[in-house]
C-alpha positions as CSV (number, residue, x, y, z in Angstrom):
1,X,-0.2,-0.2,0.2
2,X,1.1,3.6,-0.6
3,X,2.2,5.9,2.2
4,X,-0.9,8.2,3.7
5,X,-2.0,10.6,1.2
6,X,0.0,9.4,-1.7
7,X,-3.4,8.7,-3.2
8,X,-4.4,12.2,-3.6
9,X,-3.2,12.9,-7.3
10,X,-0.7,15.4,-8.6
11,X,-1.4,18.1,-6.1
12,X,-0.5,15.5,-3.3
13,X,3.0,15.3,-1.2
14,X,5.4,13.5,-3.2
15,X,5.9,9.7,-2.8
16,X,8.6,8.5,-0.2
17,X,12.2,7.2,-1.0
18,X,11.3,4.0,0.4
19,X,8.1,3.7,-1.8
20,X,9.7,4.4,-4.9
21,X,12.5,2.2,-4.3
22,X,10.1,-0.9,-3.8
23,X,7.4,0.1,-6.7
24,X,10.0,0.7,-9.4
25,X,12.3,-2.2,-8.2
26,X,9.2,-4.4,-8.4
27,X,8.7,-3.3,-12.1
28,X,12.4,-3.7,-12.6
29,X,11.8,-7.2,-11.6
30,X,8.8,-8.3,-13.3
31,X,9.3,-6.1,-16.4
32,X,9.4,-8.8,-18.9
33,X,8.6,-8.2,-22.5
34,X,10.6,-4.9,-23.5
35,X,9.5,-1.3,-23.5
36,X,5.7,-1.8,-24.5
37,X,5.5,-4.0,-21.0
38,X,7.7,-1.3,-19.1
39,X,5.1,1.5,-20.4
40,X,2.4,-0.7,-19.3
41,X,3.2,-1.2,-15.5
42,X,4.4,2.1,-15.2
43,X,0.9,3.6,-16.3
44,X,-0.7,0.8,-14.3
45,X,1.3,2.0,-11.2
46,X,1.3,6.0,-11.5
47,X,-2.3,6.6,-13.2
48,X,-4.4,3.6,-12.3
49,X,-3.1,2.6,-8.8
50,X,-1.6,5.6,-7.0
51,X,-3.0,8.4,-8.9
52,X,0.5,10.1,-8.7
53,X,-0.2,11.5,-12.9
54,X,-3.4,11.9,-14.7
55,X,-3.9,10.0,-17.8
56,X,-3.0,13.2,-20.0
57,X,0.4,14.2,-18.2
58,X,1.4,10.1,-18.6
59,X,0.9,10.4,-22.3
60,X,2.8,13.7,-22.5
61,X,5.5,12.1,-20.8
62,X,5.8,9.3,-22.6
63,X,5.7,11.1,-25.9
64,X,8.8,13.5,-24.7
65,X,10.6,10.6,-23.7
66,X,10.2,9.3,-27.2
67,X,12.0,12.6,-28.5
68,X,14.9,11.9,-26.5
69,X,18.2,9.4,-27.8
70,X,18.7,6.5,-25.7
71,X,16.0,4.0,-24.2
72,X,12.6,5.6,-24.2
73,X,11.1,3.3,-21.6
74,X,14.0,3.5,-18.9
75,X,13.9,7.7,-19.3
76,X,10.1,7.4,-18.8
77,X,10.7,5.3,-15.9
78,X,13.2,8.0,-14.3
79,X,10.8,10.6,-15.2
80,X,7.8,9.1,-13.3
81,X,10.0,8.6,-10.4
82,X,11.3,12.2,-10.4
83,X,7.8,13.4,-10.8
84,X,6.4,11.8,-7.5
85,X,9.8,11.7,-5.2
86,X,11.7,14.4,-7.0
87,X,15.3,14.4,-8.0
88,X,16.3,11.8,-5.3
89,X,13.2,10.1,-6.5
90,X,14.7,9.7,-9.9
91,X,18.0,8.4,-8.6
92,X,16.1,5.9,-6.2
93,X,13.6,4.7,-9.1
94,X,15.9,4.7,-12.0
95,X,18.3,2.5,-10.2
96,X,15.5,0.1,-8.7
97,X,14.6,-0.1,-12.4
98,X,17.7,-1.1,-13.9
99,X,19.8,-2.9,-11.2
100,X,18.1,-6.1,-11.7
101,X,18.7,-6.2,-15.2
102,X,22.2,-5.4,-15.1
103,X,22.7,-8.0,-12.1
104,X,20.8,-10.7,-14.0
105,X,23.0,-9.9,-17.3
106,X,26.2,-10.2,-15.7
107,X,25.6,-13.4,-13.8
108,X,24.1,-15.0,-17.1
109,X,26.9,-13.9,-18.9
110,X,29.3,-15.5,-16.5
111,X,27.9,-18.7,-17.4
112,X,27.2,-18.0,-21.1
113,X,30.6,-16.2,-21.9
114,X,32.8,-18.4,-20.1
115,X,35.6,-20.0,-21.6
116,X,34.4,-23.5,-21.7
117,X,30.6,-23.4,-21.0
118,X,28.8,-26.9,-20.7
119,X,27.6,-28.4,-23.5
120,X,23.9,-27.5,-22.5
121,X,24.5,-24.0,-22.0
122,X,26.1,-23.7,-25.7
123,X,23.1,-25.3,-27.1
124,X,20.8,-23.1,-25.2
125,X,22.8,-19.8,-26.3
126,X,22.9,-21.0,-29.8
127,X,19.1,-21.7,-29.8
128,X,18.1,-18.8,-28.5
129,X,20.5,-16.5,-30.3
130,X,18.8,-18.0,-33.8
131,X,15.8,-16.5,-32.7
132,X,17.0,-13.3,-32.2
133,X,16.5,-11.9,-35.5
134,X,13.1,-12.5,-35.5
135,X,12.5,-10.7,-32.6
136,X,14.1,-7.9,-34.1
137,X,11.9,-8.1,-37.0
138,X,8.6,-8.2,-34.7
139,X,10.1,-5.1,-32.8
140,X,10.3,-3.2,-36.1
141,X,6.6,-4.0,-37.0
142,X,5.5,-3.0,-34.0
143,X,6.8,0.7,-34.5
144,X,6.1,1.2,-38.2
145,X,2.3,2.4,-37.7
146,X,3.0,4.9,-35.1
147,X,5.8,6.4,-37.1
148,X,3.7,6.7,-40.5
149,X,0.7,8.0,-38.7
150,X,2.6,11.4,-39.0
151,X,3.3,11.3,-42.3
152,X,0.0,10.3,-43.6
153,X,-1.6,12.5,-45.8
154,X,1.5,14.0,-47.3
155,X,2.9,11.9,-50.2
156,X,6.1,14.3,-49.9
157,X,6.8,13.4,-46.5
158,X,5.7,9.6,-47.0
159,X,8.5,9.4,-49.8
160,X,11.2,10.8,-47.2
161,X,10.0,8.4,-44.5
162,X,10.5,5.7,-46.9
163,X,14.0,6.9,-48.0
164,X,14.8,7.4,-44.0
165,X,14.0,3.6,-43.4
166,X,15.9,2.5,-46.6
167,X,19.1,4.3,-45.3
168,X,18.4,2.9,-41.8
169,X,18.6,-0.6,-43.1
170,X,21.8,0.1,-45.2
171,X,23.4,2.0,-42.8
172,X,22.8,-0.9,-40.0
173,X,23.6,-3.5,-42.5
174,X,27.0,-1.7,-43.7
175,X,28.2,1.2,-41.3
176,X,28.3,-0.7,-37.9
177,X,29.5,1.6,-35.5
178,X,29.0,4.3,-37.6
179,X,25.1,3.8,-37.7
180,X,24.7,6.8,-35.2
181,X,26.1,9.5,-37.9
182,X,23.3,7.9,-40.5
183,X,20.4,8.5,-37.5
184,X,21.8,11.9,-37.3
185,X,21.8,12.9,-40.7
186,X,18.3,11.6,-41.5
187,X,17.2,13.8,-38.4
188,X,18.9,16.7,-39.2
189,X,17.7,16.4,-43.3
190,X,14.1,16.3,-42.2
191,X,14.9,19.2,-39.7
192,X,16.0,21.3,-42.4
193,X,13.7,20.5,-44.7
194,X,10.9,21.2,-42.7
195,X,12.8,24.2,-41.4
196,X,13.5,25.2,-45.0
197,X,16.9,26.4,-44.0
198,X,19.4,27.2,-46.7
199,X,22.6,25.9,-45.1
200,X,23.6,22.6,-43.6
201,X,26.7,22.0,-41.1
202,X,28.7,19.3,-41.0
203,X,29.8,17.5,-37.6
204,X,32.6,15.6,-37.2
205,X,33.6,13.2,-34.5
206,X,37.1,12.9,-33.3
207,X,37.9,9.7,-31.5
208,X,40.7,9.8,-29.1
209,X,43.6,7.1,-29.3
210,X,42.3,4.8,-26.3
211,X,39.2,4.4,-28.3
212,X,40.8,3.2,-31.6
213,X,43.1,0.7,-29.3
214,X,40.2,-1.1,-28.1
215,X,40.9,-0.4,-24.2
216,X,38.6,1.1,-21.6
217,X,38.1,4.1,-24.0
218,X,36.7,2.0,-26.6
219,X,34.2,0.5,-24.1
220,X,33.2,3.9,-22.6
221,X,32.5,4.9,-26.3
222,X,30.6,2.2,-27.0
223,X,28.3,2.3,-23.9
224,X,28.1,6.1,-24.5
225,X,26.7,5.6,-28.2
226,X,24.2,3.3,-26.8
227,X,22.9,5.3,-24.0
228,X,23.1,8.9,-25.9
229,X,23.0,8.4,-29.9
230,X,20.7,5.6,-30.2
231,X,17.6,7.0,-31.4
232,X,14.9,4.5,-31.0
233,X,16.4,2.7,-28.3
234,X,15.6,-0.9,-28.0
235,X,17.2,-2.9,-31.2
236,X,18.8,0.1,-32.6
237,X,21.7,-0.4,-29.8
238,X,22.3,-4.2,-32.1
239,X,24.4,-2.6,-34.5
240,X,25.9,-0.1,-32.3
241,X,27.3,-2.5,-30.2
242,X,27.9,-5.2,-32.6
243,X,30.4,-3.3,-35.2
244,X,32.4,-2.4,-32.1
245,X,32.1,-5.9,-29.8
246,X,32.9,-8.3,-32.8
247,X,34.5,-6.8,-35.6
248,X,36.3,-3.9,-34.5
249,X,37.8,-4.6,-31.0
250,X,37.1,-8.6,-31.1
251,X,35.7,-8.7,-27.8
252,X,33.1,-11.3,-28.5
253,X,32.3,-13.8,-31.4
254,X,29.3,-13.2,-33.4
255,X,27.8,-16.3,-31.5
256,X,28.6,-14.8,-28.4
257,X,27.1,-11.5,-29.1
258,X,23.7,-13.2,-30.5
259,X,23.8,-15.0,-26.8
260,X,24.2,-11.6,-25.2
261,X,21.0,-10.0,-27.2
262,X,18.8,-13.3,-26.6
263,X,19.9,-12.7,-22.6
264,X,18.8,-9.1,-22.8
265,X,15.7,-10.1,-24.3
266,X,14.9,-12.9,-21.7
267,X,15.7,-10.8,-19.0
268,X,13.2,-8.4,-17.3
269,X,14.2,-4.6,-17.4
270,X,15.6,-2.8,-20.0
271,X,16.8,-4.2,-23.0
272,X,19.7,-1.5,-23.3
273,X,20.9,-3.6,-19.8
274,X,22.6,-6.0,-23.1
275,X,25.8,-3.8,-22.9
276,X,26.4,-5.0,-19.8
277,X,27.2,-8.2,-21.4
278,X,29.4,-6.5,-23.9
279,X,31.3,-5.0,-21.0
280,X,31.7,-8.2,-19.6
281,X,33.4,-9.7,-22.7
282,X,35.7,-6.8,-22.8
283,X,36.8,-6.4,-19.1
284,X,35.1,-8.5,-17.0
285,X,32.7,-7.5,-14.2
286,X,34.2,-4.4,-13.9
287,X,33.9,-3.7,-17.8
288,X,30.1,-4.9,-17.2
289,X,29.4,-2.4,-14.2
290,X,31.2,0.2,-16.2
291,X,29.3,-0.3,-19.5
292,X,25.9,0.0,-17.5
293,X,27.0,3.1,-15.6
294,X,27.8,4.9,-18.7
295,X,25.0,3.6,-21.0
296,X,22.3,4.8,-18.3
297,X,24.1,8.1,-17.3
298,X,22.7,10.2,-20.3
299,X,19.2,8.8,-19.2
300,X,19.2,10.2,-16.1
301,X,21.1,13.6,-17.0
302,X,18.0,13.9,-19.3
303,X,16.0,14.0,-16.3
304,X,17.6,15.4,-14.0
305,X,18.5,18.7,-16.0
306,X,15.5,18.9,-18.1
307,X,12.4,17.1,-16.6
308,X,10.6,20.5,-15.8
309,X,11.0,21.2,-19.2
310,X,9.5,18.1,-20.7
311,X,6.1,20.3,-22.0
312,X,8.0,22.5,-24.0
313,X,10.0,19.4,-25.4
314,X,6.6,17.5,-26.1
315,X,5.7,20.8,-28.0
316,X,8.8,21.4,-29.7
317,X,8.3,21.5,-33.3
318,X,12.2,21.5,-34.0
319,X,12.8,18.1,-31.9
320,X,9.5,16.7,-33.4
321,X,10.7,17.2,-37.0
322,X,14.2,15.8,-36.2
323,X,12.4,12.5,-34.7
324,X,10.5,12.5,-38.3
325,X,13.6,11.7,-39.8
326,X,15.7,10.0,-37.2
327,X,12.6,7.9,-36.3
328,X,12.0,5.7,-39.6
329,X,15.9,5.7,-40.1
330,X,16.0,3.7,-36.4
331,X,13.2,1.5,-37.6
332,X,15.5,0.4,-41.0
333,X,18.4,0.3,-38.5
334,X,16.7,-2.2,-36.8
335,X,15.4,-4.5,-39.8
336,X,19.0,-3.9,-40.8
337,X,20.3,-5.4,-37.1
338,X,18.1,-8.4,-38.3
339,X,19.8,-8.9,-41.3
340,X,23.1,-8.9,-39.2
341,X,21.8,-11.3,-36.6
342,X,20.7,-13.7,-39.3
343,X,23.9,-13.8,-41.1
344,X,25.7,-14.3,-38.1
345,X,24.1,-17.8,-37.8
346,X,26.5,-20.8,-38.6
347,X,24.9,-23.7,-38.3
348,X,21.3,-25.2,-40.3
349,X,19.9,-26.1,-37.8
350,X,19.5,-22.6,-36.6
351,X,18.2,-21.5,-39.6
352,X,15.1,-23.7,-39.0
353,X,15.1,-22.1,-35.5
354,X,15.1,-18.7,-37.1
355,X,12.3,-19.7,-39.2
356,X,10.1,-21.2,-36.9
357,X,10.5,-18.1,-34.2
358,X,9.6,-15.9,-37.2
359,X,6.2,-17.8,-37.2
360,X,5.6,-17.8,-33.7
361,X,6.1,-14.2,-33.4
362,X,5.2,-12.7,-36.5
363,X,2.4,-14.9,-37.4
364,X,1.3,-16.7,-34.5
365,X,1.6,-13.5,-32.3
366,X,3.5,-15.8,-29.3
367,X,5.5,-13.5,-26.6
368,X,9.5,-12.9,-27.0
369,X,9.9,-14.7,-23.7
370,X,8.7,-17.9,-24.4
371,X,9.8,-17.8,-28.3
372,X,13.2,-17.4,-26.7
373,X,13.0,-19.8,-24.3
374,X,11.5,-22.7,-26.1
375,X,14.3,-21.9,-28.9
376,X,17.0,-22.4,-26.1
377,X,15.4,-25.8,-25.1
378,X,15.5,-26.8,-28.6
379,X,19.4,-25.7,-28.8
380,X,19.7,-27.7,-25.8
381,X,18.2,-30.9,-27.5
382,X,20.0,-30.3,-30.5
383,X,23.1,-29.7,-28.6
384,X,23.0,-33.0,-26.5
385,X,21.9,-35.1,-29.6
386,X,25.2,-34.3,-31.0
387,X,24.8,-31.5,-34.0
388,X,27.6,-29.3,-34.4
389,X,27.5,-25.8,-32.6
390,X,28.6,-22.4,-33.4
391,X,32.0,-21.1,-32.3
C-alpha cells in the first residue's frame, strides 16, 4: 500500500523514497517483454493504482521521452520517479528499475560467456540466439504503424519516410559502429527540410587514441553511443554494439554476441542492459558494471536536468521534425540489425529455429520471452543429440 496521502493525485505530497524504491524495483524485476510491458506497468502504477499522475500527463511524458535519444522506457521510468519523488526519487527509482536487469545480465554472462561453458549452455545460447533476428523484425513491425501515422496525408513526407527507412537498413548492415551518423543525418535532413533552411553544417567526430586501441576508452565510447546517441532505443543498439564488440575490437564472437542479445531479451528490465554483457566480455565484471553505468548515465542526466521542461519538449516542433527523420531511420536500423543477426548464424539447424521463431512471433503472435526460451530448449536438445555448434 502507498504511504498515507499518496493517492490524492498530482497535488499530493511526493511519494517517499522507500515507496519509490519498492515500486520501481518491482517493475524492474517483473518487467519482462521490453518497452511495451514497461510502459504498461508504469501507467498501471502511477495513473491507475496510485493516482500520482493523470492519464494526459503520463501520455505527454511518454511522448516527450520518445523525442529523446537513448532508451525511451528507461527515461519514462526515471521521469515518473522524478515526478512523484523529486530528483532523489528519480535516482532511487531509476536504479531500482535498471539494477535487477544489469545484475541478471552479468550473472548469466558469467555462465554463457565463460571460456568453456557446458554443452547444454552452448546449445541453449545457440538456440535462443538463432531466434533473435525474428525478435528484431517483430520489434520493427511494432514501430512502423505509429511512425507512419505522423506522415499520412503527405505524399512528399511519406516518400522521405521510406527513404529514411532504407538509409537505416543500409547503414545498420554496412556501417556498424558509425550507424549513429546516419541516424543523425536523417534527423537533420528532415529538420532542415521542414524548416526550409538553406545551409547545413557538417559535424565531425574525433575519437581519442584510447578508443581506437580497444581499451577502456573504447568500451566507454561504445556504451555512450548506446545510451546517448541511439534514437529509437531497443534494437537500434544492436548494430551500434555489434560493430565494436565483434568486428572492431573482437571482444566477442558473433555467436557470443547473439547469446548476449538473447540474454537481454529474456531478462526483465531495459533491453539496453545488454551492454553489460558486452562490457563483461571486454573487461570482466568491472567492464560490465562500467558499461552499464556509462550507458544509463545520459538517461538520468536528461531527466534530472530537463525534467521541468518536458512540456516544452513535447511541443517543440524542431524536436519533432528531427525525430520524423531519425525515427524511420531507427526502424530501418532495426531491420538492418535483423540482417546482421541472421548472417551471424553458422549452422543449418539454427536457420530452422529462426524460421520457426519468425512464424511464432510474426504470424502466431507468441510472446518474445516464451519464444526465446523455447528456442533455447530446442538448442539444448540439438546439442545433446550431437549436432555441430557455432564457435
